[in-house]
Each structure stands twice: as C-alpha cells, then as structure tokens.
N, C-alpha and C positions, 0 to 999 in steps of 0.2 A: 504494500500500500504506500502511496505517496506520503510525504511528511506533512502532517497536519498539526498545527498548534491551536490552542484554545485560549481566548482572553475572556475572563468572566469579570463582571463589574458588580459592585453592590455596596450597600450600607445597611448594617443591622439586619442581615438576612437570616441569621440563626440556622435552624434546621433546613430551611429552603436552600441555603448555600451548600450545606453538606450534600443534599440530594443532587444539586447541580454539579458539584465537583466529582462526586462519585459516578455520576452518569457518563463522565468523560474519561475517568481513570482507566488506564490501560488501552485506551482507544486513540489517544493522541500522543505525539512525541513530547510535548511540553505544555504545561498549564500555568498561566499567569492570572492571578487574582488581583484586581485593583480595588482598593478600599477607599471609600469617600467619608472617612471619619467615624467609623463604627465604634460603638461603646459596648457592644454585646459579646465581644470575643471572636468576631468573624475573622479577623486577621490570624489569630492563633489557630482557629479551626482550619482555615485554609492551609496554613503551614503544616499542621499535623497530618493533613491528607497528602502533602507533598507538593503543593502548589508553590510556585515562586510568587512573592507578594510585592505589591507597590502600594505605598501609602501616599495619597495625594497631599500636597502642601495645603494646609488649612487656610493660608492667607489669600489664596486664589479661589474664586467661586467654583463650586462643583458643577459640572455638567456631564451628562452621559458621553457626549462626544469627547470631552477632555479625558475622561477615564479610559475610553476605548483607545484613543490615540496614545496615551502614555503606556497602556498595556501592550499595544502593538509595538511600540518602540522597544520596550523591555523584552518582548518575545524575540524580536529580530536581533537584539543584543545577545541574548542567550543562545539562540539557534538560527543563525543566518541562512541555513539551508532549508528552512520551512517553505513549503510550496503553497499551502493553503492555510487560512486562518478562519476559525469559527469564533464569532463573537456571540456571547450569551450573557443575559442578565442573571444575576445571582439567584433570582427566584424562579428560574426556568431550568428545564432538564434537556439533555440531548437525547433524542429518541433513538432507541436501538436500530442500527442499520443505516442511520442518516449519514454518518461520517464516511462509511464505506461506499455508500452510493455516490456521494458528491466527489469522492476522490478517484472515481473511475475515469 
C-alpha cells in the first residue's frame, strides 16, 4: 500500500479522540494529532496511543485550517515520503477499508 499519513485535529475530544486515533492505528504510516488547547488530557491520550503531537500556540487564534496546516507541516517533517494525507477531526473515525480504497 502507498504511504498514507493521518492528521487529526481537536480540542477536548476525550473518548471520541481515542476512537478516532484507534480507527487509524496500524493503517497509516504516521499519525499526527494537533491540539487546540485541550484541558481534558487529549494530548496525553494521543501520545499514549503513539501519535506525534502538536500543541498550537495559544497566542494565535485557533482555526481548523490552522490546525490542519500545522499538522500537515509536522507530518511532512517526520515523513517526507508520505504520498497521501487523510485529515480527520478528532470526533470522527476512519471507516474500515477507506484508506485502502483511496490508496489504490
């Protein structure tokens, strides 16, 4: 399968984030989670699942676009050979078979 990376973004997603990250575990080459100021342990949760994490600077307003862009930059920094990137919000899951289908 072609190299796929995943960028998940969120803030205080809790168990939804766990489900999101687990849905992609072992299906992508690299996972990056971008956090927008969570206070519920989302960063620690993402790290415990094996995701690389990015904490957004609190002095700049949060937007989904900013989070995705910073996550994408970090993903390319870690794995410049990535061919495809799946962006997902932390309250969503990757459906079984989706990544294999899009990488064909």
